[in-house]
C-alpha positions in Angstrom: -8.6 21.7 -19.6 -12.1 20.2 -19.8 -14.4 20.6 -16.8 -16.1 17.8 -15.0 -18.6 17.2 -12.3 -17.0 17.8 -8.9 -18.1 18.9 -5.5 -16.8 21.6 -3.3 -17.7 22.9 0.1 -19.6 26.2 -0.3 -17.6 29.3 0.6 -20.8 30.8 2.0 -20.3 28.8 5.2 -22.7 26.7 7.2 -26.4 27.3 6.8 -28.1 28.1 10.1 -29.3 24.9 11.7 -33.1 25.4 11.7 -33.0 26.1 7.9 -30.6 23.3 7.1 -32.3 20.4 8.8 -35.8 20.3 7.3 -34.3 19.8 3.8 -32.5 16.7 4.9 -35.2 14.2 5.7 -32.8 11.3 5.2 -31.5 12.0 8.7 -35.0 11.9 10.4 -35.0 8.1 11.2 -31.7 8.4 13.0 -32.9 11.4 15.0 -36.1 9.7 16.0 -34.1 6.8 17.3 -32.0 8.9 19.6 -33.5 7.5 22.8 -32.1 4.1 21.8 -28.6 5.3 21.8 -26.5 3.8 24.6 -24.2 6.8 25.1 -27.1 9.2 26.0 -25.5 12.3 27.3 -26.7 15.9 27.2 -24.7 18.3 25.0 -25.3 21.8 26.5 -23.1 23.7 24.0 -25.3 23.0 21.0 -28.0 25.6 20.4 -31.0 23.9 18.8 -33.9 25.9 20.3 -35.7 26.3 17.0 -34.9 22.8 15.8 -37.8 20.5 15.0 -35.9 17.7 16.7 -36.0 19.3 20.2 -39.4 18.1 21.0 -38.3 14.5 20.7 -36.3 14.6 24.0 -32.7 15.2 25.1 -29.9 15.9 22.6 -27.3 13.1 22.6 -23.8 12.8 21.2 -25.1 10.5 18.5 -27.8 13.0 17.5 -25.3 15.8 17.3 -23.1 13.6 15.0 -26.1 13.0 12.7 -26.9 16.8 12.6 -23.2 17.7 12.0 -23.0 15.2 9.1 -26.2 16.7 7.7 -24.8 20.2 7.8 -21.5 19.0 6.2 -23.4 17.5 3.3 -25.8 20.4 3.1 -22.9 22.8 2.6 -22.0 21.0 -0.6 -23.5 22.9 -3.5 -23.5 21.2 -6.9 -23.9 23.1 -10.2 -22.9 22.7 -13.9 -19.4 22.9 -15.2 -19.4 25.6 -17.8 -21.4 27.9 -15.5 -19.1 28.5 -12.5 -20.2 31.7 -10.8 -23.8 31.6 -12.2 -27.0 30.3 -10.7 -27.1 26.5 -10.3 -29.1 24.5 -12.8 -30.0 20.9 -12.9 -29.3 18.3 -15.7 -31.9 15.7 -14.7 -31.3 13.2 -17.5 -27.5 13.3 -17.1 -27.2 13.3 -13.4 -30.0 10.9 -12.6 -32.3 13.4 -10.9 -32.8 17.1 -10.2 -29.3 17.1 -8.8 -27.4 20.4 -8.9 -23.8 20.1 -9.9 -20.7 22.3 -9.6 -18.3 21.7 -12.4 -14.7 22.3 -11.7 -11.5 21.7 -13.6 -10.4 18.1 -13.6 -8.0 16.9 -11.0 -8.0 13.2 -11.9 -5.2 12.5 -14.3 -5.8 11.4 -17.8 -5.8 7.6 -18.0 -4.0 5.3 -20.5 -6.2 2.3 -20.9 -5.8 -1.1 -22.8 -6.2 -0.6 -26.6 -8.3 -3.1 -28.7 -6.3 -5.6 -30.6 -8.5 -5.2 -33.7 -11.0 -2.7 -35.1 -14.7 -3.2 -34.2 -17.4 -1.5 -36.2 -21.0 -2.4 -35.3 -24.0 -0.5 -36.8 -26.6 1.1 -34.6 -29.7 -1.1 -34.2 -33.2 0.1 -33.4 -33.7 1.7 -30.0 -36.8 2.1 -27.8 -38.8 4.9 -29.2 -39.5 6.3 -25.7 -35.7 6.7 -25.2 -35.1 8.8 -28.4 -35.8 12.2 -26.9 -34.1 11.7 -23.5 -31.0 10.2 -25.2 -30.8 13.0 -27.7 -31.0 15.6 -24.9 -28.5 13.6 -22.8 -25.9 13.5 -25.7 -26.3 17.3 -26.2 -25.7 17.9 -22.5 -22.7 15.6 -22.4 -21.2 17.2 -25.5 -21.6 20.7 -24.0 -19.8 19.5 -20.9 -16.9 17.8 -22.7 -17.8 14.3 -21.5 -18.3 13.3 -25.2 -17.2 15.0 -28.4 -17.7 14.6 -32.1 -15.2 12.4 -33.9 -14.3 10.3 -37.0 -13.2 6.8 -36.0 -13.0 3.4 -37.7 -14.5 2.0 -34.6 -18.2 2.1 -33.8 -20.5 0.5 -31.2 -24.3 0.8 -30.9 -26.1 2.8 -28.3 -28.0 0.7 -25.8 -30.4 2.9 -23.7 -31.3 1.4 -20.3 -34.4 2.4 -18.4 -33.6 2.9 -14.7 -35.9 1.9 -11.8 -37.1 5.5 -11.4 -38.2 5.6 -15.1 -35.3 7.8 -16.4 -33.0 6.6 -19.0 -29.2 5.8 -18.8 -27.0 6.3 -21.8 -24.9 3.2 -22.2 -23.2 1.8 -25.3 -23.1 -1.9 -26.2 -19.4 -2.6 -26.0 -19.7 -6.4 -26.0 -17.9 -6.7 -29.4 -15.2 -4.2 -28.3 -14.8 -6.0 -24.9 -13.9 -9.3 -26.8 -10.9 -7.7 -28.4 -9.7 -5.7 -25.4 -6.7 -7.1 -23.5 -7.2 -8.1 -19.9 -6.2 -6.2 -16.8 -4.6 -7.9 -13.8 -6.4 -5.8 -11.2 -10.0 -6.4 -10.4 -12.8 -5.1 -8.2 -13.3 -6.9 -4.9 -15.6 -9.9 -4.7 -19.0 -8.6 -3.5 -19.6 -11.6 -1.3 -16.2 -11.4 0.3 -16.9 -7.7 1.0 -20.2 -8.6 2.7 -18.4 -11.2 4.9 -15.9 -8.5 6.0 -18.6 -6.0 6.8 -20.5 -8.7 8.6 -17.6 -9.6 10.8 -17.4 -6.0 12.2 -20.7 -6.3 14.0 -21.1 -2.5 13.9 -23.8 -0.5 15.6 -23.5 2.6 13.4 -23.0 3.0 9.6 -22.5 5.8 7.1 -22.3 5.4 3.3 -20.9 7.7 0.6 -21.6 7.4 -3.1 -19.3 9.1 -5.7 -21.5 10.7 -8.3 -20.9 10.1 -12.0 -17.6 8.4 -11.0 -16.7 7.1 -14.5 -17.3 10.6 -15.9 -14.8 12.0 -13.4 -12.0 10.1 -15.0 -10.6 11.5 -18.3 -9.2 9.3 -21.0 -5.9 10.1 -22.8 -6.7 11.4 -26.3 -5.1 8.4 -28.1 -7.3 6.0 -26.1 -10.7 7.6 -27.2 -11.3 6.4 -30.8 -12.3 2.8 -29.9 -15.2 4.1 -27.8 -17.0 5.8 -30.8 -20.7 5.5 -31.3 -23.2 7.1 -33.7 -26.4 9.0 -33.0 -28.5 10.5 -35.7 -25.8 10.4 -38.3 -23.1 12.0 -36.1 -20.3 10.0 -34.6 -19.2 10.8 -31.0 -16.7 9.3 -28.6 -16.2 9.4 -24.9 -13.6 11.7 -23.4 -14.3 10.1 -20.0 -14.4 6.5 -18.8 -17.5 5.0 -20.5 -20.1 2.8 -18.9 -20.4 -0.7 -20.5 -16.7 -1.1 -21.2 -15.4 -4.1 -19.3 -12.4 -2.3 -17.6 -14.3 0.8 -16.4 -15.2 -0.6 -13.0 -11.7 -1.8 -12.4 -10.0 1.5 -13.4 -12.5 3.5 -11.4 -12.1 1.3 -8.3 -8.3 1.5 -8.4 -8.2 5.3 -8.8 -10.6 5.9 -5.8 -8.8 3.3 -3.8 -5.4 4.9 -4.5 -6.7 8.4 -3.6 -8.0 7.1 -0.2 -4.9 5.1 0.6 -2.5 7.9 -0.3 -4.3 10.3 2.0 -4.5 7.7 4.8 -8.3 7.6 4.9 -10.0 6.1 8.0 -10.9 2.5 7.9 -13.6 1.8 5.3 -14.8 -0.7 2.8 -15.1 0.3 -0.9 -16.8 -1.3 -3.9 -16.1 0.8 -7.0 -17.8 4.2 -6.2 -19.6 3.0 -3.1 -18.0 3.5 0.3 -19.1 2.4 3.8 -17.7 3.2 7.2 -18.9 1.6 10.4 -18.3 1.5 14.1 -19.9 1.6 17.5 -20.2 5.4 18.0 -22.1 7.8 15.8 -19.6 10.6 16.4 -16.8 8.4 15.1 -18.8 7.8 12.0 -19.2 11.6 11.5 -15.4 12.0 11.8 -14.6 9.1 9.4 -17.2 10.3 6.8 -16.0 13.9 7.0 -12.4 12.9 6.4 -13.3 10.6 3.5 -15.5 13.2 1.8 -12.6 15.8 2.0 -10.1 13.3 0.5 -12.5 12.5 -2.4 -13.2 16.2 -3.1 -9.5 17.0 -3.2 -8.9 14.1 -5.6 -11.4 15.5 -8.0 -14.4 13.2 -7.4 -18.0 14.4 -6.9 -20.3 13.4 -4.0 -24.0 13.2 -4.6 -25.8 14.8 -1.7 -28.7 12.4 -1.9 -26.4 9.4 -1.8 -24.6 10.3 1.5 -26.5 8.3 4.3 -26.0 8.1 8.0 -24.8 7.9 10.6 -27.6 5.4 11.1 -28.4 2.2 13.0 -29.5 0.5 9.8 -28.4 1.3 6.3 -28.4 -0.1 2.7 -25.1 -0.8 1.1 -24.7 -2.6 -2.3 -28.5 -3.4 -2.2 -28.3 -5.1 1.2 -29.8 -3.9 4.4 -27.3 -3.8 7.3 -28.0 -3.7 11.0 -25.8 -4.8 14.0 -23.4 -6.6 11.6 -26.3 -8.6 10.0 -27.4 -8.5 6.4 -31.1 -8.6 5.6 -33.3 -8.4 2.6 -34.6 -4.8 2.2 -38.3 -4.4 2.6 -38.7 -2.9 -0.9 -37.0 -6.0 -2.4 -39.4 -8.3 -0.5 -42.4 -6.3 -1.7 -41.2 -6.4 -5.3 -40.6 -10.2 -5.3 -43.8 -11.1 -3.4 -45.7 -8.8 -5.8 -44.5 -10.5 -9.0 -47.1 -12.1 -11.2 -47.1 -15.8 -12.3 -44.7 -16.2 -15.2 -46.2 -16.9 -18.6 -43.0 -17.6 -20.5 -39.4 -18.9 -20.0 -38.1 -15.3 -20.1 -40.4 -14.3 -17.3 -39.5 -17.4 -15.3 -35.8 -16.5 -15.7 -36.5 -13.0 -14.6 -38.1 -14.3 -11.4 -35.2 -16.6 -10.7 -32.8 -13.7 -11.3 -34.7 -11.6 -8.7 -34.6 -14.3 -6.0 -31.2 -15.8 -6.8 -29.2 -13.1 -5.1 -30.9 -13.9 -1.8 -30.5 -17.7 -2.0 -28.2 -17.7 1.1 -31.1 -16.6 3.2 -33.2 -19.6 2.3 -32.3 -23.1 3.6 -32.6 -25.8 0.8 -33.0 -23.1 -1.8 -31.8 -25.2 -4.7 -34.1 -28.1 -3.9 -37.1 -25.7 -3.6 -36.6 -23.9 -6.9 -35.5 -26.9 -9.0 -39.0 -27.3 -10.7 -38.7 -23.7 -11.9 -35.3 -24.3 -13.5 -36.8 -27.2 -15.4 -39.2 -24.8 -17.0 -36.4 -22.7 -18.4 -34.4 -25.5 -20.1 -34.0 -25.0 -23.9 -35.0 -28.5 -24.7 -38.3 -28.2 -22.7 -41.4 -26.5 -23.8 -42.8 -23.9 -21.4 -45.2 -25.6 -19.0 -46.4 -24.0 -15.8 -48.2 -26.8 -13.8 -49.3 -27.3 -10.2 -45.8 -28.1 -9.0 -44.5 -24.8 -10.4 -47.4 -22.8 -8.9 -46.7 -24.4 -5.5 -43.0 -23.6 -5.6 -43.7 -20.1 -6.8 -45.9 -19.4 -3.8 -43.5 -21.2 -1.4 -40.4 -19.3 -2.4 -42.3 -16.0 -2.0 -43.1 -17.0 1.5 -39.5 -18.0 2.2 -38.3 -14.5 0.9 -41.0 -12.7 3.0 -39.8 -14.5 6.2 -36.1 -14.8 5.5 -33.8 -14.5 8.5 -30.9 -12.2 8.8 -27.4 -13.5 8.1 -24.7 -12.7 10.6 -21.0 -13.6 11.4 -20.0 -17.0 12.7 -20.2 -17.0 16.5 -18.4 -19.0 19.1 -19.2 -20.0 22.6 -21.2 -22.5 24.8 -24.5 -20.7 24.2 -24.3 -21.2 20.4 -25.7 -24.4 18.8 -24.8 -25.4 15.2 -27.6 -26.9 13.1 -27.0 -28.8 9.9 -29.9 -28.8 7.5 -29.7 -31.4 4.7 -32.2 -32.4 2.0 -32.3 -35.1 -0.8 -34.5 -34.9 -3.8 -34.8 -36.0 -7.4 -32.3 -33.3 -8.4 -29.6 -34.1 -5.9 -28.5 -33.2 -2.4 -28.2 -29.9 -0.5 -27.0 -28.8 2.9 -26.6 -25.7 4.9 -25.1 -24.9 8.3 -26.9 -22.6 10.6 -26.3 -21.3 14.2 -28.8 -21.1 16.9 -28.3 -18.4 19.5 -30.7 -17.2 22.1 -33.9 -15.7 20.5 -32.6 -16.1 16.9 -31.3 -18.3 14.1 -28.7 -17.2 11.7 -26.9 -18.6 8.7 
């Protein structure tokens, strides 16, 4: 059976605490905030004399939960599949960083997937020259690990390398033509906005997130389902033996398998969006217990956990690109900095890119559609590109709105809450938004 990336708790046991903690800087912010924890209570049976956290004050139950979760994740050793029992090595271009992976035999069952109703054969088009060497190395690594294999298929789709935000390349294939002739699936991933509303309604004090690494590659395809996913690189045709990125049903199948594994093992309460999972509550120790249980279930189901993508327990956390704190969603600082640092557009394409960057956050800005309407006029096909004084004013205004956007929280009831209706009329129509005013804050 082919091997895949998976994660197992190291048999070597727990590392001693002073050695383990310095390598896990992602826990520092939570440890520094320990004095803000309401359930402050000394924990005398935890020996942390040499810990760098001791000089910050008394140890609390919340701090212990953070430390225990750090140790749990730190015990997870990741190394490559065909090298079990050897020294761990990293496959940076494949795993998305210098992440060490342990490859174990697949436990996820082979999947039967919808078959295309007709043959699709598209020739490879020119790719970015900077991507050639990374993509070539990536394909060799994936071939050696059994994720892809050489094939002869009447199908073919072009490779479409995508540069990630960290500068590395992701190997994706342009399956748009194949997607058009692939039958639909009735199941679907959750609506992201509905998921945000549900998380918002919990008004949690503590959060922990878990990301499943290379989730699609953890899911093997049945042999008869592989030919449609063929692609060609340097005269050699390959196909995916695992669920490929870019195919329209991959997110749905991946979400369903992870959801089924968690439900069958009676996982603690959580929210899931494909391979991202969040647990929340009012006590950090409870978050540790939930996270520990979910990690164990995922490991037993054959999925991998990326150590760098396990966050919390923390007072504030990012999930699906949104910052969460006390049940409220906020625009992350790095997103604000990116948007406010964008240069004036010089073309329709650049204007569309700016609108795309701010559009996801439109709910945080009252009268958004009225404000940005002059920018949409610029992008219309029938109009020539013209960036005038009105566009410059709107460009500056929307940046200010993003920089000072308020947090969005759940609807509140009670005599102390005041509902405020904002309405606006302009040349491009009407708009309205309902906001709530509570002591010391306004929220949408």
